[in-house]
ZAKOL-136508 format. One record per residue: x, y, z of N, C-alpha, C, O in turn; chain. Coordinates in nm, 3 decimals. Layout:
ATOM     neast    nnorth       nup    caeast   canorth      caup     ceast    cnorth       cup     oeast    onorth       oup   unit
ATOM         X         Y         Z         X         Y         Z         X         Y         Z         X         Y         Z      A
...
This chain:
ATOM     neast    nnorth       nup    caeast   canorth      caup     ceast    cnorth       cup     oeast    onorth       oup   unit
ATOM    14.968     6.823     3.692    14.863     6.831     3.593    14.899     6.940     3.491    14.939     7.050     3.528      A
ATOM    14.884     6.908     3.365    14.916     7.003     3.259    14.796     7.093     3.236    14.686     7.046     3.208      A
ATOM    14.818     7.224     3.248    14.709     7.321     3.227    14.676     7.327     3.079    14.763     7.358     2.997      A
ATOM    14.555     7.297     3.043    14.509     7.300     2.904    14.443     7.435     2.879    14.322     7.444     2.863      A
ATOM    14.526     7.540     2.877    14.477     7.677     2.875    14.387     7.708     2.756    14.290     7.784     2.769      A
ATOM    14.417     7.652     2.641    14.336     7.677     2.523    14.190     7.637     2.549    14.098     7.711     2.515      A
ATOM    14.171     7.521     2.608    14.035     7.474     2.636    13.969     7.553     2.749    13.850     7.584     2.742      A
ATOM    14.046     7.585     2.852    13.992     7.664     2.964    13.945     7.800     2.912    13.838     7.848     2.950      A
ATOM    14.026     7.863     2.827    13.989     7.993     2.772    13.863     7.984     2.687    13.779     8.074     2.690      A
ATOM    13.848     7.876     2.611    13.727     7.858     2.531    13.604     7.844     2.619    13.498     7.898     2.588      A
ATOM    13.619     7.772     2.730    13.507     7.758     2.823    13.475     7.891     2.890    13.358     7.924     2.911      A
ATOM    13.577     7.967     2.924    13.556     8.099     2.988    13.477     8.192     2.896    13.394     8.270     2.942      A
ATOM    13.504     8.184     2.765    13.435     8.272     2.670    13.285     8.246     2.664    13.207     8.335     2.631      A
ATOM    13.244     8.123     2.695    13.101     8.090     2.687    13.038     8.071     2.826    12.922     8.032     2.839      A
ATOM    13.116     8.098     2.927    13.066     8.085     3.065    12.946     8.177     3.087    12.942     8.290     3.039      A
ATOM    12.848     8.126     3.161    12.727     8.198     3.197    12.639     8.233     3.076    12.545     8.311     3.090      A
ATOM    12.668     8.177     2.962    12.582     8.196     2.846    12.486     8.078     2.838    12.522     7.965     2.872      A
ATOM    12.364     8.105     2.795    12.264     7.998     2.791    12.287     7.911     2.668    12.219     7.923     2.566      A
ATOM    12.385     7.824     2.683    12.418     7.727     2.581    12.485     7.609     2.652    12.562     7.628     2.746      A
ATOM    12.456     7.490     2.607    12.516     7.371     2.668    12.657     7.357     2.610    12.675     7.358     2.489      A
ATOM    12.754     7.343     2.698    12.893     7.325     2.655    12.924     7.176     2.660    12.926     7.117     2.767      A
ATOM    12.950     7.115     2.544    12.976     6.972     2.536    13.118     6.947     2.491    13.156     6.985     2.380      A
ATOM    13.198     6.883     2.578    13.334     6.845     2.544    13.332     6.701     2.496    13.290     6.611     2.569      A
ATOM    13.376     6.680     2.373    13.381     6.545     2.317    13.525     6.512     2.281    13.609     6.600     2.270      A
ATOM    13.550     6.384     2.264    13.683     6.340     2.225    13.703     6.194     2.261    13.620     6.133     2.327      A
ATOM    13.814     6.141     2.217    13.844     6.001     2.246    13.865     5.982     2.396    13.889     6.078     2.469      A
ATOM    13.854     5.859     2.438    13.879     5.829     2.580    14.020     5.870     2.619    14.115     5.857     2.540      A
ATOM    14.032     5.919     2.742    14.162     5.952     2.803    14.233     6.070     2.735    14.355     6.079     2.741      A
ATOM    14.158     6.159     2.671    14.222     6.275     2.607    14.225     6.397     2.697    14.289     6.497     2.664      A
ATOM    14.155     6.392     2.812    14.163     6.502     2.907    14.035     6.578     2.931    14.038     6.683     2.996      A
ATOM    13.922     6.530     2.881    13.795     6.602     2.898    13.762     6.625     3.046    13.730     6.737     3.086      A
ATOM    13.770     6.520     3.125    13.736     6.531     3.268    13.834     6.624     3.340    13.794     6.701     3.427      A
ATOM    13.960     6.616     3.304    14.062     6.700     3.367    14.039     6.847     3.333    14.057     6.934     3.418      A
ATOM    14.000     6.874     3.210    13.971     7.011     3.170    13.854     7.065     3.252    13.858     7.179     3.299      A
ATOM    13.749     6.984     3.270    13.637     7.028     3.353    13.680     7.053     3.497    13.636     7.149     3.560      A
ATOM    13.767     6.967     3.548    13.817     6.984     3.684    13.894     7.116     3.697    13.877     7.188     3.795      A
ATOM    13.977     7.147     3.599    14.052     7.273     3.600    13.958     7.393     3.593    13.978     7.492     3.663      A
ATOM    13.857     7.383     3.509    13.760     7.491     3.496    13.685     7.511     3.628    13.661     7.624     3.670      A
ATOM    13.649     7.402     3.692    13.582     7.408     3.822    13.671     7.477     3.925    13.625     7.561     4.002      A
ATOM    13.799     7.442     3.927    13.895     7.505     4.018    13.901     7.655     3.994    13.912     7.733     4.090      A
ATOM    13.896     7.697     3.867    13.896     7.840     3.836    13.772     7.908     3.894    13.782     8.019     3.948      A
ATOM    13.657     7.843     3.883    13.534     7.901     3.939    13.548     7.924     4.089    13.514     8.031     4.139      A
ATOM    13.598     7.824     4.159    13.615     7.833     4.304    13.717     7.943     4.338    13.696     8.021     4.431      A
ATOM    13.825     7.949     4.262    13.928     8.052     4.285    13.872     8.192     4.264    13.919     8.288     4.325      A
ATOM    13.772     8.205     4.178    13.709     8.335     4.152    13.603     8.369     4.256    13.545     8.478     4.251      A
ATOM    13.577     8.278     4.349    13.482     8.307     4.456    13.345     8.244     4.441    13.255     8.275     4.520      A
ATOM    13.326     8.156     4.344    13.199     8.086     4.331    13.189     7.986     4.446    13.280     7.905     4.466      A
ATOM    13.079     7.991     4.520    13.063     7.903     4.635    13.047     7.758     4.590    12.984     7.731     4.487      A
ATOM    13.104     7.665     4.666    13.099     7.522     4.634    12.957     7.471     4.617    12.932     7.387     4.531      A
ATOM    12.862     7.522     4.697    12.725     7.472     4.687    12.657     7.510     4.556    12.552     7.456     4.522      A
ATOM    12.716     7.603     4.481    12.661     7.641     4.350    12.719     7.557     4.237    12.685     7.576     4.121      A
ATOM    12.806     7.464     4.272    12.869     7.376     4.172    12.829     7.232     4.201    12.852     7.181     4.311      A
ATOM    12.769     7.168     4.104    12.734     7.027     4.115    12.812     6.952     4.008    12.817     6.994     3.892      A
ATOM    12.872     6.841     4.048    12.945     6.761     3.950    12.913     6.614     3.969    12.907     6.563     4.081      A
ATOM    12.893     6.547     3.858    12.857     6.406     3.859    12.939     6.335     3.752    12.934     6.371     3.634      A
ATOM    13.015     6.233     3.794    13.092     6.152     3.701    13.023     6.016     3.695    13.014     5.946     3.796      A
ATOM    12.975     5.980     3.579    12.896     5.859     3.567    12.980     5.733     3.547    12.926     5.624     3.528      A
ATOM    13.111     5.746     3.553    13.198     5.629     3.562    13.216     5.588     3.708    13.261     5.476     3.736      A
ATOM    13.181     5.676     3.799    13.192     5.651     3.943    13.069     5.571     3.989    12.956     5.616     3.972      A
ATOM    13.092     5.454     4.046    12.981     5.367     4.090    12.892     5.433     4.194    12.775     5.396     4.208      A
ATOM    12.945     5.529     4.268    12.860     5.595     4.367    12.751     5.678     4.301    12.657     5.723     4.368      A
ATOM    12.761     5.700     4.171    12.656     5.773     4.097    12.569     5.680     4.013    12.493     5.725     3.928      A
ATOM    12.580     5.550     4.039    12.508     5.450     3.960    12.357     5.476     3.956    12.296     5.466     3.850      A
ATOM    12.297     5.508     4.069    12.151     5.528     4.071    12.111     5.652     3.991    11.996     5.663     3.948      A
ATOM    12.204     5.744     3.970    12.173     5.866     3.894    12.178     5.843     3.743    12.156     5.936     3.665      A
ATOM    12.208     5.720     3.701    12.202     5.689     3.559    12.059     5.681     3.510    12.033     5.673     3.390      A
ATOM    11.966     5.684     3.604    11.825     5.699     3.570    11.801     5.849     3.552    11.818     5.927     3.646      A
ATOM    11.761     5.890     3.434    11.754     6.032     3.402    11.659     6.109     3.493    11.684     6.226     3.522      A
ATOM    11.552     6.047     3.538    11.458     6.117     3.626    11.519     6.143     3.764    11.498     6.249     3.821      A
ATOM    11.593     6.046     3.816    11.660     6.066     3.946    11.767     6.173     3.935    11.781     6.258     4.024      A
ATOM    11.843     6.168     3.827    11.948     6.269     3.807    11.886     6.408     3.802    11.933     6.500     3.869      A
ATOM    11.783     6.423     3.723    11.717     6.552     3.710    11.665     6.602     3.845    11.683     6.719     3.880      A
ATOM    11.603     6.514     3.919    11.547     6.550     4.049    11.656     6.595     4.147    11.640     6.697     4.215      A
ATOM    11.766     6.521     4.155    11.871     6.556     4.250    11.937     6.689     4.213    11.970     6.768     4.301      A
ATOM    11.956     6.713     4.086    12.014     6.840     4.043    11.923     6.955     4.084    11.969     7.055     4.140      A
ATOM    11.795     6.941     4.056    11.701     7.050     4.088    11.691     7.076     4.238    11.679     7.191     4.280      A
ATOM    11.697     6.970     4.318    11.686     6.990     4.463    11.808     7.059     4.523    11.800     7.119     4.629      A
ATOM    11.922     7.050     4.455    12.045     7.110     4.507    12.074     7.249     4.451    12.176     7.309     4.487      A
ATOM    11.989     7.301     4.365    12.014     7.433     4.307    12.006     7.542     4.413    11.919     7.539     4.501      A
ATOM    12.096     7.637     4.405    12.093     7.755     4.492    12.004     7.857     4.421    12.037     7.901     4.311      A
ATOM    11.893     7.896     4.484    11.799     7.987     4.416    11.859     8.126     4.393    11.941     8.174     4.471      A
ATOM    11.815     8.188     4.285    11.849     8.327     4.251    11.998     8.350     4.227    12.045     8.463     4.235      A
ATOM    12.073     8.243     4.198    12.215     8.256     4.164    12.246     8.160     4.051    12.175     8.061     4.031      A
ATOM    12.352     8.189     3.978    12.394     8.097     3.872    12.451     7.971     3.936    12.533     7.978     4.028      A
ATOM    12.407     7.857     3.887    12.454     7.726     3.933    12.530     7.661     3.818    12.489     7.670     3.703      A
ATOM    12.640     7.596     3.851    12.725     7.533     3.751    12.712     7.381     3.764    12.739     7.325     3.870      A
ATOM    12.669     7.316     3.656    12.643     7.173     3.656    12.743     7.106     3.561    12.752     7.142     3.444      A
ATOM    12.818     7.009     3.614    12.916     6.934     3.537    12.872     6.788     3.531    12.861     6.721     3.634      A
ATOM    12.846     6.738     3.410    12.801     6.601     3.390    12.906     6.529     3.305    12.916     6.550     3.184      A
ATOM    12.984     6.443     3.370    13.098     6.377     3.306    13.058     6.237     3.258    13.007     6.156     3.335      A
ATOM    13.083     6.212     3.131    13.046     6.085     3.064    12.894     6.067     3.064    12.843     5.962     3.102      A
ATOM    12.826     6.170     3.022    12.679     6.175     3.024    12.615     6.065     2.941    12.501     6.027     2.968      A
ATOM    12.684     6.014     2.841    12.624     5.911     2.755    12.591     5.784     2.832    12.520     5.698     2.780      A
ATOM    12.641     5.771     2.955    12.611     5.654     3.037    12.475     5.664     3.106    12.430     5.567     3.167      A
ATOM    12.410     5.779     3.097    12.278     5.800     3.157    12.172     5.772     3.051    12.176     5.826     2.940      A
ATOM    12.077     5.686     3.086    11.969     5.658     2.991    11.887     5.784     2.968    11.855     5.856     3.063      A
ATOM    11.853     5.810     2.844    11.772     5.928     2.808    11.833     6.059     2.855    11.760     6.152     2.891      A
ATOM    11.966     6.068     2.856    12.033     6.188     2.906    11.991     6.314     2.832    11.995     6.423     2.888      A
ATOM    11.950     6.300     2.707    11.911     6.418     2.629    11.791     6.488     2.692    11.777     6.609     2.679      A
ATOM    11.705     6.413     2.759    11.590     6.474     2.828    11.636     6.560     2.945    11.580     6.667     2.970      A
ATOM    11.737     6.514     3.015    11.792     6.592     3.127    11.854     6.720     3.074    11.830     6.828     3.128      A
ATOM    11.935     6.709     2.969    12.000     6.827     2.913    11.897     6.929     2.865    11.910     7.049     2.892      A
ATOM    11.797     6.882     2.796    11.694     6.971     2.744    11.621     7.043     2.857    11.596     7.163     2.847      A
ATOM    11.587     6.971     2.962    11.516     7.030     3.074    11.603     7.130     3.152    11.555     7.236     3.192      A
ATOM    11.729     7.096     3.172    11.818     7.187     3.245    11.848     7.313     3.163    11.864     7.422     3.217      A
ATOM    11.855     7.295     3.033    11.886     7.407     2.945    11.787     7.522     2.960    11.826     7.639     2.953      A
ATOM    11.661     7.491     2.981    11.559     7.597     2.984    11.560     7.678     3.113    11.487     7.776     3.125      A
ATOM    11.640     7.638     3.210    11.648     7.710     3.338    11.760     7.813     3.332    11.877     7.780     3.313      A
ATOM    11.723     7.937     3.349    11.818     8.049     3.333    11.930     8.049     3.436    12.036     8.106     3.412      A
ATOM    11.909     7.985     3.552    12.010     7.988     3.658    12.108     7.871     3.648    12.182     7.845     3.743      A
ATOM    12.109     7.799     3.534    12.199     7.684     3.518    12.296     7.708     3.404    12.256     7.744     3.293      A
ATOM    12.424     7.688     3.433    12.529     7.690     3.332    12.577     7.545     3.321    12.634     7.492     3.417      A
ATOM    12.555     7.482     3.208    12.567     7.338     3.193    12.690     7.298     3.111    12.711     7.346     2.999      A
ATOM    12.771     7.208     3.169    12.893     7.155     3.106    12.885     7.004     3.104    12.852     6.941     3.205      A
ATOM    12.915     6.944     2.989    12.896     6.801     2.969    13.017     6.743     2.897    13.075     6.809     2.810      A
ATOM    13.055     6.619     2.932    13.155     6.549     2.854    13.097     6.418     2.805    13.005     6.362     2.865      A
ATOM    13.152     6.371     2.695    13.114     6.242     2.640    13.228     6.187     2.557    13.294     6.261     2.485      A
ATOM    13.250     6.058     2.566    13.361     5.997     2.494    13.330     5.969     2.349    13.421     5.952     2.268      A
ATOM    13.206     5.965     2.315    13.168     5.922     2.183    13.109     6.038     2.104    13.005     6.093     2.143      A
ATOM    13.171     6.076     1.994    13.121     6.186     1.913    12.983     6.154     1.858    12.907     6.246     1.824      A
ATOM    12.948     6.027     1.848    12.815     5.991     1.799    12.708     6.030     1.900    12.589     6.027     1.868      A
ATOM    12.750     6.066     2.019    12.659     6.115     2.121    12.581     6.234     2.066    12.468     6.259     2.108      A
ATOM    12.640     6.309     1.974    12.576     6.429     1.919    12.503     6.401     1.788    12.463     6.495     1.719      A
ATOM    12.486     6.277     1.755    12.413     6.246     1.632    12.271     6.203     1.667    12.238     6.182     1.784      A
ATOM    12.191     6.191     1.568    12.056     6.138     1.585    11.966     6.223     1.671    11.958     6.345     1.654      A
ATOM    11.897     6.157     1.764    11.793     6.221     1.844    11.847     6.336     1.929    11.781     6.439     1.941      A
ATOM    11.966     6.319     1.987    12.020     6.425     2.071    12.043     6.551     1.991    12.002     6.660     2.032      A
ATOM    12.107     6.538     1.877    12.135     6.656     1.795    12.005     6.726     1.757    12.000     6.849     1.754      A
ATOM    11.902     6.650     1.729    11.772     6.708     1.695    11.711     6.777     1.816    11.660     6.889     1.806      A
ATOM    11.715     6.711     1.931    11.651     6.763     2.051    11.716     6.891     2.102    11.647     6.983     2.145      A
ATOM    11.848     6.899     2.097    11.916     7.018     2.151    11.980     7.102     2.041    12.066     7.186     2.069      A
ATOM    11.939     7.082     1.919    11.991     7.159     1.806    11.983     7.309     1.834    11.879     7.360     1.875      A
ATOM    12.094     7.377     1.813    12.097     7.520     1.837    12.114     7.558     1.982    12.118     7.676     2.016      A
ATOM    12.123     7.458     2.070    12.132     7.484     2.214    12.267     7.445     2.272    12.290     7.461     2.392      A
ATOM    12.356     7.395     2.189    12.485     7.350     2.242    12.599     7.394     2.152    12.580     7.426     2.035      A
ATOM    12.716     7.396     2.212    12.838     7.412     2.135    12.928     7.295     2.171    12.941     7.258     2.287      A
ATOM    12.987     7.239     2.070    13.076     7.125     2.090    13.220     7.175     2.090    13.262     7.248     2.001      A
ATOM    13.294     7.133     2.191    13.437     7.161     2.197    13.506     7.026     2.189    13.502     6.946     2.282      A
ATOM    13.570     7.003     2.076    13.636     6.875     2.058    13.774     6.880     2.125    13.855     6.967     2.095      A
ATOM    13.797     6.786     2.215    13.922     6.781     2.291    14.013     6.674     2.228    13.970     6.563     2.197      A
ATOM    14.137     6.711     2.212    14.237     6.621     2.155    14.339     6.585     2.261    14.354     6.657     2.361      A
ATOM    14.411     6.474     2.242    14.521     6.443     2.334    14.623     6.558     2.332    14.617     6.646     2.247      A
ATOM    14.714     6.555     2.427    14.812     6.662     2.438    14.880     6.693     2.305    14.920     6.603     2.231      A
ATOM    14.893     6.822     2.277    14.970     6.864     2.161    15.119     6.850     2.196    15.154     6.835     2.313      A
ATOM    15.203     6.856     2.097    15.346     6.848     2.124    15.390     6.965     2.213    15.470     6.947     2.304      A
ATOM    15.336     7.084     2.187    15.373     7.202     2.267    15.333     7.182     2.413    15.409     7.217     2.503      A
ATOM    15.213     7.127     2.438    15.170     7.103     2.576    15.259     6.999     2.643    15.300     7.015     2.758      A
ATOM    15.289     6.893     2.571    15.376     6.788     2.624    15.514     6.844     2.653    15.569     6.821     2.761      A
ATOM    15.569     6.917     2.558    15.704     6.970     2.572    15.713     7.069     2.690    15.811     7.069     2.764      A
ATOM    15.610     7.154     2.705    15.613     7.252     2.814    15.611     7.185     2.950    15.665     7.237     3.047      A
ATOM    15.550     7.070     2.958    15.543     6.996     3.084    15.676     6.927     3.113    15.713     6.909     3.229      A
ATOM    15.747     6.890     3.009    15.874     6.820     3.026    15.988     6.913     3.065    16.089     6.869     3.119      A
ATOM    15.972     7.040     3.038    16.081     7.135     3.064    16.077     7.187     3.205    16.161     7.268     3.243      A
């Protein structure tokens, strides 16, 4: 796996800040892999596994969680009280009314929220209005030549 250090460092700079971190980009550019690497860093730093929740909505085992109310409920029931919890929602645009989940999770001080979406239009319209000022978008691109070359050497 190619370490995408530029993106990991950007996520580290906003870690534990009350802002939704949204990784956008074309399909297969590495958004999910970047989140996985960031998660590994958290565990390596001593963050307990039970404080990290991750949901990939391309995975059929998460099909029932595409209902925004069920997703919200399961996340809240698994939170570790009085500690920072890290929530990773991969391909969130597949969840109906996902903006309601993001908005509700955002207001909880013990949640650090990371989201990916394949479609940049995910941040247009109602979502942008609903979470305006509450998110930062990190646009992910396919491997740069330098990243590709470093892996080949």
